N, C-alpha and C positions, 0 to 999 in steps of 0.2 A: 462569648459564643461557645468556646471550648468544643467545637465540633472537630472530630479527628479525621484528617485526610492524609492518605498516603499518595505521594507524588512520584510518578515514574521518572527517575532522573537518569538520563542516558549519558551524561557527561557533556552535553551540549548546552548552548546558551539558552535555547527555548525552554527546556525543562527547568533550568536553573532559575530563570526569571519567573516561571510559573510558581515555583516553590516560594520565591521571594514575595511575590504579590499576595499569595494566599496567607503567608505569615503576617504581612502588613494588614491584611483584612481581618486578622484575629483568629484564624484557624490554628488548631494544634497540628502542626505539620511534621510528618516523618518522610524522609526521602528514601526511596527504594531503587536500587539499581539491579536490573535483572541480568544474571549471568546466563548467557544464551549459548555459549560455545566454550569448549576447553581452551585454555591458553594457547595462542598461536603466535609463534615467534618468527619474525621476518627480518632478515639481514638488511640493514640500511647503512651502507658505507662501512664505517669502523664500529658501529654499534648494533646491537640486537634489540629490536623493538617488539614489545608485546602490546598489540592494539587493544585487546580486551581489558587488560590491567590498566592501561592508560586512561580509558574511559571511566572505569570504576574509580580510579584515583582522582580524576577531575571532579566527578560527582561528590566524592568524599570531601575534597577541599572546599567545594561550594557549600556543602552541608555544614562544615565547621565554621565557615564565614557567616552563615545564616543562624548559627547556633541552634541547629535542629539535629535530631537523631538521624543516622543514616544506616541502612541495612542492605545487605546483598542477599538476594534470593536466587537459588540455583534452579533454573528452568531448562538446563541444557537438553535433558532427555525429551521433554515435550516439544521444544523448539526443533530438534532434529526430526522427531516423528511427524510433526504437523506442518512445519514451514519448509525445512530443507528437503525432506523427501517429496513433498508436493512440488517444489520448485524443479527438482530433477525429473520427476515423473512427467510433469507437464511438458518440459522441453523435449524429453525423449519421445513423447507422443505427438510432437508436432504443434504444440500449443505454446503460447507466450504468457507466462503467469505474471501476476503482480504480487510479489511476496509481502509487500506492506499490508495489503488487504487481508491476507491470510494471517499474518502476525497480529494484526489488530483483533481479528476474530478469536484466535485461539490463545494468544499470549497476553497482550495488554488488557483486552476486555474479556478474556477467558480465564487463564490461570492467575494473572495478577488481580483481577477483579474478585475472583473467588477467595484468594488469599486475604485480601482486604476485608471482605465481608465476614470471613471466618475468624478474623483476628480483632474484631471490635471497632473497625473504622467505619465512619459514616459515609465517606466518599473516597473515590480515587480521583486523581487529576493527572493530566498529561499536558505536554507542550504543543498539542495539535492546535492549528488555527481553525476553529469551528465555534459555533454558538449553540447552546441548548437552552430552551426556554419552556416554561410550563404555560400552556394556553388554558386559561380558566373557562373559556367558553366551550372549547372542544374537550376539556377535561383530559388532556393528554400532553405528553412532552413532545416538543418539536426540535429537530436538529436542523440548524440553518447554516447557510454559507457564512464564513467569517467576513467581517467588514475589512477585509485585507486582500491584497493581491496574491497572498500566499495561501489562500483558502485550501484546506485539506479535507473538507467534508466528504469528497469523493471516496476516500479510502475508509470511511467510517460507516458505510451503509449497512453493515451487519449489526449495528447496535440495536438494542431493544428498549422498550419503555422502562424496564427495570434498570438497565445500564444508565439511561439518561437521568433517572431519578437519583442516582448515586454517583454522578460524574460531574467534575468541574473542568471547564476549559477557560482558564484565566486569560489566555492570549487572544480570544476570539474577536476582540475589537481593536487590536493593535497591529501595526505594520512591523515588519522585521527590523527596520531601521530604529523604530522606537524601542524594540526589545534590546537591541545592542546598546542604545543610549542609556537605558535603565541599568543594564549590567555594568556599564562603564561607571556610571554615577555611584553605584554601590560598591565598586571595586571588585567585581567578580572576575576571577582569573580567566574565565571562558568567554569574556566579552567579545573578543576578536577571534575566537576559535572558528576556523573555516567550517562551512556547512558541508556535510558529507554528500557527495554526488553518487556514491556507490551503493550497491546492495550491501547491507551491513555485514553479512557473513562471507562476502567475496572481497578480499583485500589484496591489492597489488597484483591482480590477475583478472583475466576476463571470465565471464560466467562459463564460457565453453571450457577454458582451462580448468576451472574449479570442478566442473562435472567430470571431465576426463581424468584429471590427475587425482583428485581427492576421493572420488567415488568409483573409480575404475570402470567408468562407462565408456565403451569403445564406439567411435563413429563407424557406421556401416555405410559404405559407398552405395549410392543408388542412382536412379536416372532423373534428370530433368526432362519433363515432357511439356508439350504445348497444350493448348486448350482442347485439342482433339485426341490427345494421348500419344502423339508422335514423339519419339525419343529425340532430344536435342543435344544431349551430352550427359556427363556424370556430375553428381554433387558429392560433397564430402561428409554427408550424414545430416539427418534432419535437425539435430539440435543446433546446427550452425546457422540456421535461417529463420526469418520471421516474415510475416505477411507485409508486403510493401517494400521489401528489401530490393535494392537495385545494384548496389556496389558489392564487390566481393563474391560474385557468382563464379568467377574463374573461367568465364566463357563469354565471347563477344558475338553480337548478332547484327551489327551495323545499325542498330537502333536501340533505344532504351528498352530493357525488358525487366520485369518485376516478378517477385514471388507472389502468386495470387492464391495458392492453396498448398498445404502440406499434408500429404497422406502417409501417416506413419504405418498404416496397415500393409501397404505394398511398397513402402519406402520410396515413393516418388514425390517430386516437387514440381508443381505446375507453374509454368512461367507464362506471362502475358504482357500486354501493353498497359499503359497507365489506365486506359478506359476500362480494362477488365477488373480493376481494383474497386470499382464503385458498385454499391448495392444500397437498397433502401430499407432492408429489413434484417433482423437477427432474431435468434432464439437464445434465451438465457436460462440457466439452471440455478439451483441453490438460492432461490430468490428470497430476500427478506424485505418485508414492508415495515417501516418504522412508524409512519403516521398516516397511512391510507385509511380513509373512512368509507365504509360501505362497499358498494360494487366498484371494482376496478375495471370492469369490461369497457373497452374503448375510452379509457381515461386519457385525456390530453396531458402530456408532460413535455418537459424539456429533457432530453436524454443525452448523456455524455458517455462516449465509448472508450475513452482513455483519460489518464490523469490530466494531461494538458490540452485535451480536445475542447472545442467550443460546444456547449450544449445546443441541441437542435430540436425543433418541434417534431413530436412523434405521438403515436397512440399505442397503448398497451392492451394486449389481449391475453387472457389467462389460458394456460394449457394444463395438461395433467402432470402429475409428478413434480409439483413445485417448479414448473417452468412457465415462462411467459414468452410471447412474441411481441416484438416492438417493430412497428412500421413507421418509418420517417417520412416527413413531407417531401424531403429531397434526398438524393443519393448521398451516401457517406463514403469516404475513401478509407480503404484498408481496415474494415471491421475485422478484428483479430480474435480468433478463438483463444480462450485462456485469459484474456483481459476481462476487466469488469465493465459493466454498464451501470451507471447510476442515473436515477431520474428524479426530477425536481418539479415542484409547483412554485413558480417564482423563486424565492431564495430558500424554500423549505425542501429538504431532502426527504423524498417519499420512500426510497429504498433502492435496491440494486440486486445484481446477480452476476454470475460468470457466463460470459459469451461462449456458446458451444457451436 
């Protein structure tokens, strides 16, 4: 085969097994670990731990075990510019971003993809749980949900036909438990490595602390208001809240109250009851269509408004400036600006955009 593939190796078990499977399939595999931040040292008891170096070292050890070359590519500047700054800006403007979506667009399938194509590789590969297939009848690539409960297609809606033609997803038809068993069987040191539940650049602190401490962004106290604009009390700064939040408001009302809207322009946060969180439509910007054919007007789709949300029946209408309107058959709870909406036809990911 001798096709050259560069595998993004994060230091975790998924990307390690992706590299292993591709080597077993006969690809000429090179592992690449992306350096996305300067070294950050955190005290843990009697020792000082550098998280970024640990992940790079784990990836290097796996590469040695697989007998493949391993390189580290420094993308700290673009990661700061595209992912971290977006994350901070969105929160400070009352929106709730998904940094994985942005990272996939600008880093993994942006800078890393370009690096691979510019350095003689035929493909890139990642440990994402997704499936890409070429449809000979439609003469185009399709991105599909993984045959796994860990499907991650939602965060990949920015991919293009060119990306899909040069990308491999070796884990698309496997469950996480199978991945760990493969790693154990082959003796990979990361077989039991815990899965990170954090934002990768926010370690041992909350995202609020990260923004306030590391980027010197100050919370500005403002007013909680009701649906009619009446002042109910004071909040501690818009970056501390997200749509649907009930706990941690610092004020009691004798009944459950939720954040229903965040207005960064006048620094107010609107509170309401649970019923006020429901809506049946949204507008999304920065829309990318992967495999839509022909007219999208009034297209019937299954739309998903956050990573773990259940897809629901909806229709798409096109707007100007690369925006769309999505109208659901039924009300959805806590549609959140800054999050992404992805839309599907059965198991095929049609595209997605950022909720505004």
